[in-house]
HTML snippet that shows the backbone in 3Dmol.js (N, CA, C, O; Angstrom):
<script src="https://3Dmol.org/build/3Dmol-min.js"></script>
<div id="view" style="width:600px;height:400px;position:relative"></div>
<script>
const pdb = `
ATOM      1  N   MET A   1       0.959  -1.106   0.153  1.00  0.00           N
ATOM      2  CA  MET A   1       0.137   0.652   0.640  1.00  0.00           C
ATOM      3  C   MET A   1       1.100   0.921   0.192  1.00  0.00           C
ATOM      4  O   MET A   1       2.229   0.484   0.410  1.00  0.00           O
ATOM      5  N   GLY A   2       0.408   2.369  -1.104  1.00  0.00           N
ATOM      6  CA  GLY A   2       1.391   3.842  -1.001  1.00  0.00           C
ATOM      7  C   GLY A   2       1.406   4.608   0.528  1.00  0.00           C
ATOM      8  O   GLY A   2       1.203   3.888   1.506  1.00  0.00           O
ATOM      9  N   GLU A   3       1.653   6.108   0.738  1.00  0.00           N
ATOM     10  CA  GLU A   3       1.488   6.912   1.468  1.00  0.00           C
ATOM     11  C   GLU A   3       0.290   6.541   1.441  1.00  0.00           C
ATOM     12  O   GLU A   3      -0.158   5.729   0.631  1.00  0.00           O
ATOM     13  N   ILE A   4      -0.733   7.437   2.858  1.00  0.00           N
ATOM     14  CA  ILE A   4      -1.989   7.451   2.653  1.00  0.00           C
ATOM     15  C   ILE A   4      -1.963   9.131   2.745  1.00  0.00           C
ATOM     16  O   ILE A   4      -1.086   9.829   3.253  1.00  0.00           O
ATOM     17  N   CYS A   5      -3.548   9.667   1.912  1.00  0.00           N
ATOM     18  CA  CYS A   5      -2.528  11.226   2.406  1.00  0.00           C
ATOM     19  C   CYS A   5      -3.113  11.853   3.813  1.00  0.00           C
ATOM     20  O   CYS A   5      -3.698  11.376   4.785  1.00  0.00           O
ATOM     21  N   LYS A   6      -2.617  13.290   3.393  1.00  0.00           N
ATOM     22  CA  LYS A   6      -2.952  13.750   4.282  1.00  0.00           C
ATOM     23  C   LYS A   6      -4.007  13.997   4.974  1.00  0.00           C
ATOM     24  O   LYS A   6      -3.962  13.927   6.202  1.00  0.00           O
ATOM     25  N   HIS A   7      -5.364  14.394   4.184  1.00  0.00           N
ATOM     26  CA  HIS A   7      -6.803  14.111   3.984  1.00  0.00           C
ATOM     27  C   HIS A   7      -7.419  13.441   5.373  1.00  0.00           C
ATOM     28  O   HIS A   7      -8.106  13.922   6.274  1.00  0.00           O
ATOM     29  N   ILE A   8      -6.655  11.603   5.057  1.00  0.00           N
ATOM     30  CA  ILE A   8      -6.992  10.927   5.660  1.00  0.00           C
ATOM     31  C   ILE A   8      -6.805  10.597   6.784  1.00  0.00           C
ATOM     32  O   ILE A   8      -7.567  10.281   7.697  1.00  0.00           O
ATOM     33  N   GLU A   9      -4.801  10.753   6.614  1.00  0.00           N
ATOM     34  CA  GLU A   9      -4.335  10.745   7.858  1.00  0.00           C
ATOM     35  C   GLU A   9      -4.651  11.238   9.941  1.00  0.00           C
ATOM     36  O   GLU A   9      -4.533  10.876  11.112  1.00  0.00           O
ATOM     37  N   ALA A  10      -5.116  12.333   8.956  1.00  0.00           N
ATOM     38  CA  ALA A  10      -5.725  13.108   9.794  1.00  0.00           C
ATOM     39  C   ALA A  10      -7.423  12.680  10.639  1.00  0.00           C
ATOM     40  O   ALA A  10      -7.456  13.126  11.785  1.00  0.00           O
ATOM     41  N   ILE A  11      -7.866  12.421  10.494  1.00  0.00           N
ATOM     42  CA  ILE A  11      -8.672  11.842  10.671  1.00  0.00           C
ATOM     43  C   ILE A  11      -8.061  10.685  11.908  1.00  0.00           C
ATOM     44  O   ILE A  11      -7.254   9.758  11.844  1.00  0.00           O
ATOM     45  N   THR A  12      -9.121  11.427  13.332  1.00  0.00           N
ATOM     46  CA  THR A  12      -8.638   9.826  14.977  1.00  0.00           C
ATOM     47  C   THR A  12      -9.736   9.317  14.994  1.00  0.00           C
ATOM     48  O   THR A  12      -9.601   8.207  15.509  1.00  0.00           O
ATOM     49  N   ASP A  13     -10.894   9.512  14.689  1.00  0.00           N
ATOM     50  CA  ASP A  13     -11.915   9.637  15.378  1.00  0.00           C
ATOM     51  C   ASP A  13     -13.172   8.697  13.849  1.00  0.00           C
ATOM     52  O   ASP A  13     -13.124   8.611  12.622  1.00  0.00           O
ATOM     53  N   ILE A  14     -13.568   8.491  14.314  1.00  0.00           N
ATOM     54  CA  ILE A  14     -14.551   8.008  12.644  1.00  0.00           C
ATOM     55  C   ILE A  14     -15.889   8.944  12.735  1.00  0.00           C
ATOM     56  O   ILE A  14     -16.105   8.646  13.910  1.00  0.00           O
ATOM     57  N   LYS A  15     -16.586   9.528  12.531  1.00  0.00           N
ATOM     58  CA  LYS A  15     -17.483   9.272  12.384  1.00  0.00           C
ATOM     59  C   LYS A  15     -18.496   8.585  11.317  1.00  0.00           C
ATOM     60  O   LYS A  15     -18.436   8.451  10.095  1.00  0.00           O
ATOM     61  N   THR A  16     -19.845   8.051  12.699  1.00  0.00           N
ATOM     62  CA  THR A  16     -20.253   6.813  11.743  1.00  0.00           C
ATOM     63  C   THR A  16     -22.138   7.524  11.884  1.00  0.00           C
ATOM     64  O   THR A  16     -22.542   8.324  12.727  1.00  0.00           O
ATOM     65  N   PRO A  17     -22.834   6.960  10.898  1.00  0.00           N
ATOM     66  CA  PRO A  17     -23.975   7.738  10.240  1.00  0.00           C
ATOM     67  C   PRO A  17     -25.509   7.611  11.820  1.00  0.00           C
ATOM     68  O   PRO A  17     -25.848   6.521  12.281  1.00  0.00           O
ATOM     69  N   VAL A  18     -26.205   9.151  12.366  1.00  0.00           N
ATOM     70  CA  VAL A  18     -26.407   8.580  13.017  1.00  0.00           C
ATOM     71  C   VAL A  18     -27.809   7.900  12.517  1.00  0.00           C
ATOM     72  O   VAL A  18     -28.259   6.878  13.035  1.00  0.00           O
ATOM     73  N   GLU A  19     -28.651   8.839  11.078  1.00  0.00           N
ATOM     74  CA  GLU A  19     -28.989   7.211  10.247  1.00  0.00           C
ATOM     75  C   GLU A  19     -28.948   6.741   9.145  1.00  0.00           C
ATOM     76  O   GLU A  19     -28.069   7.187   8.408  1.00  0.00           O
ATOM     77  N   ASN A  20     -29.473   6.131   8.837  1.00  0.00           N
ATOM     78  CA  ASN A  20     -28.965   4.900   8.127  1.00  0.00           C
ATOM     79  C   ASN A  20     -30.374   5.975   6.492  1.00  0.00           C
ATOM     80  O   ASN A  20     -31.443   5.431   6.216  1.00  0.00           O
ATOM     81  N   GLN A  21     -30.073   6.975   5.970  1.00  0.00           N
ATOM     82  CA  GLN A  21     -30.667   7.248   4.988  1.00  0.00           C
ATOM     83  C   GLN A  21     -30.431   8.751   4.651  1.00  0.00           C
ATOM     84  O   GLN A  21     -30.666   9.804   5.244  1.00  0.00           O
ATOM     85  N   CYS A  22     -29.784   8.368   3.270  1.00  0.00           N
ATOM     86  CA  CYS A  22     -29.523  10.355   2.885  1.00  0.00           C
ATOM     87  C   CYS A  22     -30.475  11.323   3.389  1.00  0.00           C
ATOM     88  O   CYS A  22     -31.700  11.278   3.271  1.00  0.00           O
ATOM     89  N   GLU A  23     -29.881  12.066   3.874  1.00  0.00           N
ATOM     90  CA  GLU A  23     -30.542  13.339   4.445  1.00  0.00           C
ATOM     91  C   GLU A  23     -31.288  13.826   3.058  1.00  0.00           C
ATOM     92  O   GLU A  23     -32.467  13.497   2.922  1.00  0.00           O
ATOM     93  N   GLU A  24     -30.596  14.659   1.939  1.00  0.00           N
ATOM     94  CA  GLU A  24     -31.361  14.792   1.096  1.00  0.00           C
ATOM     95  C   GLU A  24     -32.568  14.971   0.240  1.00  0.00           C
ATOM     96  O   GLU A  24     -33.426  15.850   0.149  1.00  0.00           O
ATOM     97  N   CYS A  25     -32.248  13.377  -0.597  1.00  0.00           N
ATOM     98  CA  CYS A  25     -32.805  12.428  -0.344  1.00  0.00           C
ATOM     99  C   CYS A  25     -34.146  11.981   0.365  1.00  0.00           C
ATOM    100  O   CYS A  25     -34.996  12.029  -0.524  1.00  0.00           O
ATOM    101  N   ARG A  26     -34.480  11.749   1.027  1.00  0.00           N
ATOM    102  CA  ARG A  26     -35.486  12.702   2.329  1.00  0.00           C
ATOM    103  C   ARG A  26     -36.511  13.543   2.518  1.00  0.00           C
ATOM    104  O   ARG A  26     -37.729  13.446   2.667  1.00  0.00           O
ATOM    105  N   ARG A  27     -35.528  14.582   2.465  1.00  0.00           N
ATOM    106  CA  ARG A  27     -35.336  16.115   2.649  1.00  0.00           C
ATOM    107  C   ARG A  27     -36.532  15.869   0.855  1.00  0.00           C
ATOM    108  O   ARG A  27     -37.664  16.268   1.130  1.00  0.00           O
ATOM    109  N   VAL A  28     -36.499  15.632   0.147  1.00  0.00           N
ATOM    110  CA  VAL A  28     -37.269  15.968  -1.476  1.00  0.00           C
ATOM    111  C   VAL A  28     -37.353  14.107  -1.587  1.00  0.00           C
ATOM    112  O   VAL A  28     -37.072  13.488  -2.613  1.00  0.00           O
ATOM    113  N   GLY A  29     -37.511  13.881  -1.127  1.00  0.00           N
ATOM    114  CA  GLY A  29     -38.655  12.840  -2.299  1.00  0.00           C
ATOM    115  C   GLY A  29     -37.210  11.697  -2.396  1.00  0.00           C
ATOM    116  O   GLY A  29     -36.793  11.226  -1.338  1.00  0.00           O
ATOM    117  N   GLY A  30     -36.835  11.493  -3.123  1.00  0.00           N
ATOM    118  CA  GLY A  30     -34.944  11.465  -4.060  1.00  0.00           C
ATOM    119  C   GLY A  30     -35.023   9.372  -2.704  1.00  0.00           C
ATOM    120  O   GLY A  30     -35.353   8.841  -1.644  1.00  0.00           O
ATOM    121  N   HIS A  31     -34.456   9.236  -3.941  1.00  0.00           N
ATOM    122  CA  HIS A  31     -34.026   7.825  -3.451  1.00  0.00           C
ATOM    123  C   HIS A  31     -32.382   7.875  -3.086  1.00  0.00           C
ATOM    124  O   HIS A  31     -31.951   9.006  -3.313  1.00  0.00           O
ATOM    125  N   TRP A  32     -31.514   7.104  -2.663  1.00  0.00           N
ATOM    126  CA  TRP A  32     -30.046   6.656  -2.782  1.00  0.00           C
ATOM    127  C   TRP A  32     -29.802   5.032  -3.315  1.00  0.00           C
ATOM    128  O   TRP A  32     -30.814   4.364  -3.526  1.00  0.00           O
ATOM    129  N   VAL A  33     -28.713   4.530  -3.488  1.00  0.00           N
ATOM    130  CA  VAL A  33     -28.320   3.275  -3.231  1.00  0.00           C
ATOM    131  C   VAL A  33     -27.414   3.379  -2.619  1.00  0.00           C
ATOM    132  O   VAL A  33     -26.363   3.041  -3.164  1.00  0.00           O
ATOM    133  N   HIS A  34     -27.392   3.579  -2.063  1.00  0.00           N
ATOM    134  CA  HIS A  34     -25.458   3.406  -0.838  1.00  0.00           C
ATOM    135  C   HIS A  34     -25.618   4.698  -0.494  1.00  0.00           C
ATOM    136  O   HIS A  34     -26.089   5.527  -1.273  1.00  0.00           O
ATOM    137  N   LEU A  35     -25.107   5.058   1.104  1.00  0.00           N
ATOM    138  CA  LEU A  35     -24.393   5.684   1.153  1.00  0.00           C
ATOM    139  C   LEU A  35     -23.441   6.538   2.063  1.00  0.00           C
ATOM    140  O   LEU A  35     -24.091   7.100   2.944  1.00  0.00           O
ATOM    141  N   ARG A  36     -22.269   6.769   2.109  1.00  0.00           N
ATOM    142  CA  ARG A  36     -21.653   7.651   2.936  1.00  0.00           C
ATOM    143  C   ARG A  36     -21.802   9.287   4.043  1.00  0.00           C
ATOM    144  O   ARG A  36     -22.558  10.254   4.130  1.00  0.00           O
ATOM    145  N   THR A  37     -21.044   8.968   4.447  1.00  0.00           N
ATOM    146  CA  THR A  37     -20.869  10.210   6.111  1.00  0.00           C
ATOM    147  C   THR A  37     -19.299  10.266   5.622  1.00  0.00           C
ATOM    148  O   THR A  37     -18.244   9.670   5.406  1.00  0.00           O
ATOM    149  N   CYS A  38     -20.036  11.473   5.631  1.00  0.00           N
ATOM    150  CA  CYS A  38     -18.939  12.989   5.068  1.00  0.00           C
ATOM    151  C   CYS A  38     -17.714  13.076   6.918  1.00  0.00           C
ATOM    152  O   CYS A  38     -18.115  13.485   8.008  1.00  0.00           O
ATOM    153  N   GLN A  39     -16.597  12.654   6.661  1.00  0.00           N
ATOM    154  CA  GLN A  39     -16.325  12.833   7.630  1.00  0.00           C
ATOM    155  C   GLN A  39     -15.595  13.894   8.804  1.00  0.00           C
ATOM    156  O   GLN A  39     -14.732  13.742   9.669  1.00  0.00           O
ATOM    157  N   THR A  40     -16.448  15.053   8.326  1.00  0.00           N
ATOM    158  CA  THR A  40     -16.043  16.562   8.174  1.00  0.00           C
ATOM    159  C   THR A  40     -17.022  17.393   9.611  1.00  0.00           C
ATOM    160  O   THR A  40     -16.642  18.076  10.562  1.00  0.00           O
ATOM    161  N   CYS A  41     -18.179  16.992   9.235  1.00  0.00           N
ATOM    162  CA  CYS A  41     -19.258  16.726   9.411  1.00  0.00           C
ATOM    163  C   CYS A  41     -20.681  16.356   9.699  1.00  0.00           C
ATOM    164  O   CYS A  41     -21.796  16.865   9.813  1.00  0.00           O
ATOM    165  N   GLY A  42     -20.020  15.130   9.761  1.00  0.00           N
ATOM    166  CA  GLY A  42     -21.554  14.240  10.082  1.00  0.00           C
ATOM    167  C   GLY A  42     -22.585  13.918   9.477  1.00  0.00           C
ATOM    168  O   GLY A  42     -23.567  13.392  10.001  1.00  0.00           O
ATOM    169  N   VAL A  43     -22.406  14.323   7.830  1.00  0.00           N
ATOM    170  CA  VAL A  43     -23.737  14.765   6.893  1.00  0.00           C
ATOM    171  C   VAL A  43     -23.952  12.716   6.342  1.00  0.00           C
ATOM    172  O   VAL A  43     -23.020  11.912   6.323  1.00  0.00           O
ATOM    173  N   THR A  44     -24.609  12.577   6.181  1.00  0.00           N
ATOM    174  CA  THR A  44     -24.666  11.352   5.414  1.00  0.00           C
ATOM    175  C   THR A  44     -25.461  11.977   4.154  1.00  0.00           C
ATOM    176  O   THR A  44     -26.074  13.040   4.252  1.00  0.00           O
ATOM    177  N   LEU A  45     -25.407  11.342   3.148  1.00  0.00           N
ATOM    178  CA  LEU A  45     -25.761  11.264   1.620  1.00  0.00           C
ATOM    179  C   LEU A  45     -25.510  10.093   0.707  1.00  0.00           C
ATOM    180  O   LEU A  45     -25.100   8.964   0.976  1.00  0.00           O
ATOM    181  N   CYS A  46     -25.760  10.486  -0.118  1.00  0.00           N
ATOM    182  CA  CYS A  46     -25.731   9.260  -0.528  1.00  0.00           C
ATOM    183  C   CYS A  46     -24.593   8.948  -2.237  1.00  0.00           C
ATOM    184  O   CYS A  46     -24.373  10.028  -2.785  1.00  0.00           O
ATOM    185  N   CYS A  47     -23.917   7.654  -3.041  1.00  0.00           N
ATOM    186  CA  CYS A  47     -22.786   8.351  -3.123  1.00  0.00           C
ATOM    187  C   CYS A  47     -23.550   8.406  -4.699  1.00  0.00           C
ATOM    188  O   CYS A  47     -24.712   8.573  -5.071  1.00  0.00           O
ATOM    189  N   ASP A  48     -22.290   8.182  -5.363  1.00  0.00           N
ATOM    190  CA  ASP A  48     -22.664   8.171  -7.486  1.00  0.00           C
ATOM    191  C   ASP A  48     -23.358   7.323  -8.009  1.00  0.00           C
ATOM    192  O   ASP A  48     -24.033   7.309  -9.038  1.00  0.00           O
ATOM    193  N   THR A  49     -23.130   6.530  -7.152  1.00  0.00           N
ATOM    194  CA  THR A  49     -24.184   5.207  -8.225  1.00  0.00           C
ATOM    195  C   THR A  49     -25.624   5.549  -7.520  1.00  0.00           C
ATOM    196  O   THR A  49     -26.382   4.635  -7.192  1.00  0.00           O
ATOM    197  N   SER A  50     -25.962   6.980  -7.302  1.00  0.00           N
ATOM    198  CA  SER A  50     -27.727   7.889  -6.521  1.00  0.00           C
ATOM    199  C   SER A  50     -27.769   8.278  -8.187  1.00  0.00           C
ATOM    200  O   SER A  50     -27.002   8.403  -9.142  1.00  0.00           O
ATOM    201  N   PRO A  51     -28.879   8.353  -7.924  1.00  0.00           N
ATOM    202  CA  PRO A  51     -29.266   9.254  -9.248  1.00  0.00           C
ATOM    203  C   PRO A  51     -29.218  10.687  -8.834  1.00  0.00           C
ATOM    204  O   PRO A  51     -29.521  11.533  -9.674  1.00  0.00           O
ATOM    205  N   ALA A  52     -28.682  11.251  -6.976  1.00  0.00           N
ATOM    206  CA  ALA A  52     -28.778  12.996  -7.166  1.00  0.00           C
ATOM    207  C   ALA A  52     -27.285  12.801  -6.624  1.00  0.00           C
ATOM    208  O   ALA A  52     -26.762  13.915  -6.610  1.00  0.00           O
ATOM    209  N   LYS A  53     -26.301  11.719  -6.124  1.00  0.00           N
ATOM    210  CA  LYS A  53     -25.018  12.137  -5.999  1.00  0.00           C
ATOM    211  C   LYS A  53     -25.173  12.837  -5.121  1.00  0.00           C
ATOM    212  O   LYS A  53     -25.209  13.968  -5.604  1.00  0.00           O
ATOM    213  N   HIS A  54     -25.332  12.902  -3.754  1.00  0.00           N
ATOM    214  CA  HIS A  54     -25.094  14.285  -2.661  1.00  0.00           C
ATOM    215  C   HIS A  54     -24.224  14.411  -1.727  1.00  0.00           C
ATOM    216  O   HIS A  54     -24.128  15.233  -0.815  1.00  0.00           O
ATOM    217  N   MET A  55     -23.214  12.993  -2.210  1.00  0.00           N
ATOM    218  CA  MET A  55     -22.271  13.795  -1.060  1.00  0.00           C
ATOM    219  C   MET A  55     -21.208  13.818  -2.728  1.00  0.00           C
ATOM    220  O   MET A  55     -20.021  14.054  -2.504  1.00  0.00           O
ATOM    221  N   THR A  56     -21.515  13.632  -4.034  1.00  0.00           N
ATOM    222  CA  THR A  56     -19.860  14.807  -4.312  1.00  0.00           C
ATOM    223  C   THR A  56     -20.256  15.883  -4.488  1.00  0.00           C
ATOM    224  O   THR A  56     -19.403  16.745  -4.699  1.00  0.00           O
ATOM    225  N   GLN A  57     -21.870  16.330  -4.474  1.00  0.00           N
ATOM    226  CA  GLN A  57     -22.378  17.546  -4.574  1.00  0.00           C
ATOM    227  C   GLN A  57     -22.132  18.565  -3.347  1.00  0.00           C
ATOM    228  O   GLN A  57     -21.922  19.777  -3.395  1.00  0.00           O
ATOM    229  N   HIS A  58     -22.250  17.439  -1.894  1.00  0.00           N
ATOM    230  CA  HIS A  58     -21.494  17.870  -1.296  1.00  0.00           C
ATOM    231  C   HIS A  58     -19.878  18.697  -0.468  1.00  0.00           C
ATOM    232  O   HIS A  58     -19.717  19.664   0.277  1.00  0.00           O
ATOM    233  N   PHE A  59     -18.839  17.558  -1.187  1.00  0.00           N
ATOM    234  CA  PHE A  59     -17.878  17.423  -1.214  1.00  0.00           C
ATOM    235  C   PHE A  59     -17.748  19.837  -1.979  1.00  0.00           C
ATOM    236  O   PHE A  59     -17.691  20.957  -1.471  1.00  0.00           O
ATOM    237  N   ASN A  60     -17.766  19.385  -2.952  1.00  0.00           N
ATOM    238  CA  ASN A  60     -17.789  20.299  -4.165  1.00  0.00           C
ATOM    239  C   ASN A  60     -18.579  21.840  -3.634  1.00  0.00           C
ATOM    240  O   ASN A  60     -18.341  22.994  -3.991  1.00  0.00           O
ATOM    241  N   GLN A  61     -19.411  21.399  -2.824  1.00  0.00           N
ATOM    242  CA  GLN A  61     -19.990  22.737  -2.291  1.00  0.00           C
ATOM    243  C   GLN A  61     -18.714  23.374  -1.013  1.00  0.00           C
ATOM    244  O   GLN A  61     -18.212  24.484  -0.837  1.00  0.00           O
ATOM    245  N   THR A  62     -18.562  22.091  -0.345  1.00  0.00           N
ATOM    246  CA  THR A  62     -18.505  22.368   1.152  1.00  0.00           C
ATOM    247  C   THR A  62     -16.890  22.640   1.171  1.00  0.00           C
ATOM    248  O   THR A  62     -16.322  23.584   1.719  1.00  0.00           O
ATOM    249  N   GLY A  63     -16.080  21.171   0.156  1.00  0.00           N
ATOM    250  CA  GLY A  63     -14.320  21.097   0.000  1.00  0.00           C
ATOM    251  C   GLY A  63     -14.438  20.027   1.466  1.00  0.00           C
ATOM    252  O   GLY A  63     -13.506  20.044   2.271  1.00  0.00           O
ATOM    253  N   HIS A  64     -15.365  19.343   1.646  1.00  0.00           N
ATOM    254  CA  HIS A  64     -15.441  18.107   2.903  1.00  0.00           C
ATOM    255  C   HIS A  64     -14.524  17.374   2.503  1.00  0.00           C
ATOM    256  O   HIS A  64     -14.752  17.484   1.298  1.00  0.00           O
ATOM    257  N   PRO A  65     -13.246  16.387   2.590  1.00  0.00           N
ATOM    258  CA  PRO A  65     -12.234  15.127   1.568  1.00  0.00           C
ATOM    259  C   PRO A  65     -12.705  13.895   2.404  1.00  0.00           C
ATOM    260  O   PRO A  65     -12.685  12.877   1.712  1.00  0.00           O
ATOM    261  N   VAL A  66     -12.929  13.781   3.094  1.00  0.00           N
ATOM    262  CA  VAL A  66     -13.108  11.637   2.973  1.00  0.00           C
ATOM    263  C   VAL A  66     -14.288  11.535   3.687  1.00  0.00           C
ATOM    264  O   VAL A  66     -14.697  12.605   4.136  1.00  0.00           O
ATOM    265  N   VAL A  67     -14.917  10.603   3.907  1.00  0.00           N
ATOM    266  CA  VAL A  67     -15.921  10.045   3.304  1.00  0.00           C
ATOM    267  C   VAL A  67     -15.477   8.765   4.033  1.00  0.00           C
ATOM    268  O   VAL A  67     -14.343   8.334   4.245  1.00  0.00           O
ATOM    269  N   ILE A  68     -16.860   8.208   4.403  1.00  0.00           N
ATOM    270  CA  ILE A  68     -16.538   6.380   4.673  1.00  0.00           C
ATOM    271  C   ILE A  68     -18.215   5.768   4.077  1.00  0.00           C
ATOM    272  O   ILE A  68     -19.247   6.245   3.604  1.00  0.00           O
ATOM    273  N   SER A  69     -17.842   4.873   4.338  1.00  0.00           N
ATOM    274  CA  SER A  69     -18.637   4.037   3.270  1.00  0.00           C
ATOM    275  C   SER A  69     -19.530   3.739   4.242  1.00  0.00           C
ATOM    276  O   SER A  69     -19.046   2.941   5.045  1.00  0.00           O
ATOM    277  N   ALA A  70     -21.240   4.234   4.626  1.00  0.00           N
ATOM    278  CA  ALA A  70     -22.268   3.592   5.647  1.00  0.00           C
ATOM    279  C   ALA A  70     -23.236   2.421   4.574  1.00  0.00           C
ATOM    280  O   ALA A  70     -24.410   2.375   4.206  1.00  0.00           O
ATOM    281  N   GLU A  71     -22.287   1.766   4.402  1.00  0.00           N
ATOM    282  CA  GLU A  71     -22.669   0.305   4.016  1.00  0.00           C
ATOM    283  C   GLU A  71     -22.209  -0.165   5.191  1.00  0.00           C
ATOM    284  O   GLU A  71     -21.055   0.015   5.580  1.00  0.00           O
ATOM    285  N   PRO A  72     -23.441  -1.041   6.065  1.00  0.00           N
ATOM    286  CA  PRO A  72     -23.303  -2.899   6.842  1.00  0.00           C
ATOM    287  C   PRO A  72     -21.612  -2.932   6.033  1.00  0.00           C
ATOM    288  O   PRO A  72     -21.203  -2.569   4.930  1.00  0.00           O
ATOM    289  N   ASP A  73     -20.820  -3.712   7.522  1.00  0.00           N
ATOM    290  CA  ASP A  73     -19.984  -4.072   7.451  1.00  0.00           C
ATOM    291  C   ASP A  73     -18.436  -3.988   5.349  1.00  0.00           C
ATOM    292  O   ASP A  73     -17.734  -4.714   4.644  1.00  0.00           O
ATOM    293  N   GLU A  74     -18.925  -2.480   5.515  1.00  0.00           N
ATOM    294  CA  GLU A  74     -17.973  -1.272   4.923  1.00  0.00           C
ATOM    295  C   GLU A  74     -17.251  -1.183   5.883  1.00  0.00           C
ATOM    296  O   GLU A  74     -17.589  -0.663   6.946  1.00  0.00           O
ATOM    297  N   LYS A  75     -15.873  -1.807   5.583  1.00  0.00           N
ATOM    298  CA  LYS A  75     -15.378  -0.375   6.463  1.00  0.00           C
ATOM    299  C   LYS A  75     -13.833   0.000   5.534  1.00  0.00           C
ATOM    300  O   LYS A  75     -12.884  -0.681   5.147  1.00  0.00           O
ATOM    301  N   TRP A  76     -14.311   1.847   5.428  1.00  0.00           N
ATOM    302  CA  TRP A  76     -12.968   1.854   4.467  1.00  0.00           C
ATOM    303  C   TRP A  76     -13.089   3.928   4.237  1.00  0.00           C
ATOM    304  O   TRP A  76     -14.190   4.471   4.330  1.00  0.00           O
ATOM    305  N   LEU A  77     -12.448   4.340   4.095  1.00  0.00           N
ATOM    306  CA  LEU A  77     -12.571   5.588   4.035  1.00  0.00           C
ATOM    307  C   LEU A  77     -12.145   6.553   2.440  1.00  0.00           C
ATOM    308  O   LEU A  77     -11.354   6.199   1.566  1.00  0.00           O
ATOM    309  N   TRP A  78     -12.449   7.016   2.458  1.00  0.00           N
ATOM    310  CA  TRP A  78     -12.001   7.947   0.264  1.00  0.00           C
ATOM    311  C   TRP A  78     -12.019   9.204   0.517  1.00  0.00           C
ATOM    312  O   TRP A  78     -13.011   9.786   0.955  1.00  0.00           O
ATOM    313  N   CYS A  79     -10.961   9.725   0.275  1.00  0.00           N
ATOM    314  CA  CYS A  79     -10.912  11.261   0.059  1.00  0.00           C
ATOM    315  C   CYS A  79     -10.939  11.384  -1.292  1.00  0.00           C
ATOM    316  O   CYS A  79     -10.251  10.542  -1.870  1.00  0.00           O
ATOM    317  N   TYR A  80     -11.721  12.442  -2.234  1.00  0.00           N
ATOM    318  CA  TYR A  80     -11.812  13.050  -2.779  1.00  0.00           C
ATOM    319  C   TYR A  80     -11.222  14.389  -3.322  1.00  0.00           C
ATOM    320  O   TYR A  80     -11.648  14.821  -4.393  1.00  0.00           O
ATOM    321  N   GLU A  81     -10.522  14.880  -2.819  1.00  0.00           N
ATOM    322  CA  GLU A  81     -10.208  15.547  -3.294  1.00  0.00           C
ATOM    323  C   GLU A  81      -8.690  14.937  -3.028  1.00  0.00           C
ATOM    324  O   GLU A  81      -8.359  15.632  -2.067  1.00  0.00           O
ATOM    325  N   ASP A  82      -7.519  14.027  -3.302  1.00  0.00           N
ATOM    326  CA  ASP A  82      -6.081  12.845  -3.821  1.00  0.00           C
ATOM    327  C   ASP A  82      -7.386  11.885  -3.986  1.00  0.00           C
ATOM    328  O   ASP A  82      -7.848  12.256  -2.907  1.00  0.00           O
ATOM    329  N   GLU A  83      -8.267  11.044  -4.405  1.00  0.00           N
ATOM    330  CA  GLU A  83      -8.729  10.276  -4.672  1.00  0.00           C
ATOM    331  C   GLU A  83      -8.081   9.095  -4.491  1.00  0.00           C
ATOM    332  O   GLU A  83      -7.830   8.197  -5.296  1.00  0.00           O
ATOM    333  N   ALA A  84      -7.660   9.294  -2.453  1.00  0.00           N
ATOM    334  CA  ALA A  84      -7.418   7.744  -1.733  1.00  0.00           C
ATOM    335  C   ALA A  84      -8.707   6.955  -1.880  1.00  0.00           C
ATOM    336  O   ALA A  84      -9.909   7.090  -2.108  1.00  0.00           O
ATOM    337  N   PHE A  85      -7.694   5.981  -1.597  1.00  0.00           N
ATOM    338  CA  PHE A  85      -8.984   4.532  -0.842  1.00  0.00           C
ATOM    339  C   PHE A  85      -8.159   3.976   0.352  1.00  0.00           C
ATOM    340  O   PHE A  85      -7.012   3.551   0.215  1.00  0.00           O
ATOM    341  N   VAL A  86      -8.916   4.014   1.689  1.00  0.00           N
ATOM    342  CA  VAL A  86      -8.213   3.735   2.880  1.00  0.00           C
ATOM    343  C   VAL A  86      -9.003   2.905   3.557  1.00  0.00           C
ATOM    344  O   VAL A  86      -9.893   3.395   4.252  1.00  0.00           O
ATOM    345  N   THR A  87      -8.815   1.317   3.480  1.00  0.00           N
ATOM    346  CA  THR A  87     -10.041   0.255   4.272  1.00  0.00           C
ATOM    347  C   THR A  87      -9.468   0.183   5.716  1.00  0.00           C
ATOM    348  O   THR A  87      -8.267   0.450   5.685  1.00  0.00           O
ATOM    349  N   TYR A  88      -9.921  -0.090   6.990  1.00  0.00           N
ATOM    350  CA  TYR A  88      -9.511   0.034   8.323  1.00  0.00           C
ATOM    351  C   TYR A  88     -10.142  -0.996   8.586  1.00  0.00           C
ATOM    352  O   TYR A  88     -10.759  -1.600   7.709  1.00  0.00           O
ATOM    353  N   THR A  89     -10.102  -1.446  10.023  1.00  0.00           N
ATOM    354  CA  THR A  89     -11.022  -2.292  10.826  1.00  0.00           C
ATOM    355  C   THR A  89     -11.851  -1.845  11.958  1.00  0.00           C
ATOM    356  O   THR A  89     -12.577  -2.647  12.545  1.00  0.00           O
TER     357      THR A  89
END
`;
const viewer = $3Dmol.createViewer("view");
viewer.addModel(pdb, "pdb");
viewer.setStyle({}, {cartoon: {color: "spectrum"}});
viewer.zoomTo();
viewer.render();
</script>
């Protein structure tokens, strides 16, 4: 494995989803495929496989770079800025 990017390396505590739903899809009546949780602010939104791609929109609007998969049994982090992927236990 290569070096971990500075954004992922800065994560000390993993923020997990409060609810297992995309907050934006729920608000607008949309639907999601998979969920991601922002490691800067803790918001849980849908992934790029979902029609609205709310988490990518969140990154583009806020610059919050790191998310985790909010799916059960998936333990990984993704950094949008550095396009870095890391698994964790």
